[in-house]
C-alpha positions in Angstrom: 100.6 110.0 100.9 99.6 108.0 98.0 95.7 108.2 99.3 93.0 111.1 99.2 89.3 111.0 100.6 86.7 111.3 98.4 83.6 112.5 100.3 80.1 111.6 99.6 77.4 113.7 100.6 74.4 112.6 103.1 73.0 116.2 104.5 72.4 119.5 102.7 75.6 120.6 105.1 77.8 118.5 103.5 76.0 119.0 100.1 76.7 122.7 100.7 80.7 122.2 101.4 81.4 120.0 98.3 79.6 122.3 96.2 82.3 125.0 97.2 85.9 122.7 98.1 85.1 119.3 95.7 84.8 115.8 96.1 88.4 114.8 96.2 90.5 115.9 99.6 94.0 115.4 100.6 94.6 113.6 103.8 96.7 115.6 106.0 96.7 113.3 109.2 94.2 110.4 111.1 93.9 109.9 114.6 93.2 106.8 116.4 89.4 107.8 116.9 88.5 107.3 113.5 89.3 111.2 112.5 90.9 112.2 109.7 92.4 115.7 109.1 91.7 116.9 105.3 92.4 119.6 102.7 90.5 120.6 99.8 92.6 120.4 96.7 90.8 123.8 95.5 91.8 126.9 96.8 88.4 128.7 97.6 89.1 131.0 100.8 90.4 134.7 100.2 92.6 135.4 103.1 94.5 138.4 104.2 98.1 137.9 102.8 100.5 139.3 105.1 103.2 140.0 102.2 100.8 142.6 100.4 99.1 145.6 102.2 95.7 145.3 101.8 96.1 142.3 99.1 94.4 139.2 99.7 95.8 135.4 98.4 93.0 132.1 98.0 93.7 129.8 100.2 92.4 125.8 101.0 90.1 124.8 103.4 90.8 122.1 106.3 88.4 120.0 108.2 88.1 117.1 110.2 85.7 114.1 109.6 85.1 111.1 110.7 86.2 108.1 109.1 83.3 106.1 109.6 79.9 107.8 110.8 80.6 111.8 110.3 77.4 113.3 110.1 77.5 115.2 106.9 79.9 112.7 104.5 80.2 109.2 104.0 84.3 108.9 103.6 86.1 106.4 100.5 89.9 106.3 101.3 91.2 105.8 97.5 94.3 105.5 95.4 95.8 108.6 94.3 95.9 108.2 90.7 99.3 108.0 88.8 99.9 111.3 86.9 103.1 111.3 85.0 105.3 115.0 86.2 105.6 115.6 82.4 102.0 115.1 81.0 100.8 119.2 81.6 104.0 119.9 80.2 103.6 117.9 77.2 99.9 118.9 77.1 100.5 123.1 77.1 103.1 122.4 74.4 100.7 120.1 72.3 97.8 122.7 72.3 97.1 124.0 68.7 99.2 121.6 67.3 98.5 119.4 64.4 100.2 116.5 62.7 
């Protein structure tokens, strides 16, 4: 999708969730009742990794929010900023280079 959800906390619970997971979330699914399934951009949860014996991997958080009257957040839908695929590669290669 070309859009992301920007969450603004309206309760202490909402503030704590955004402090842990960030304000910008990926939109994964929308429902006709105004519900939106969101996935955090940050990986903040440790979960058991089935491929590693006793190992853990970081995972994102997913949650449903109501688009118009969620009790914990105001939801703004924003266009995803365009980032050229080579920007990160160029930045990494130019670190420490002086001209």
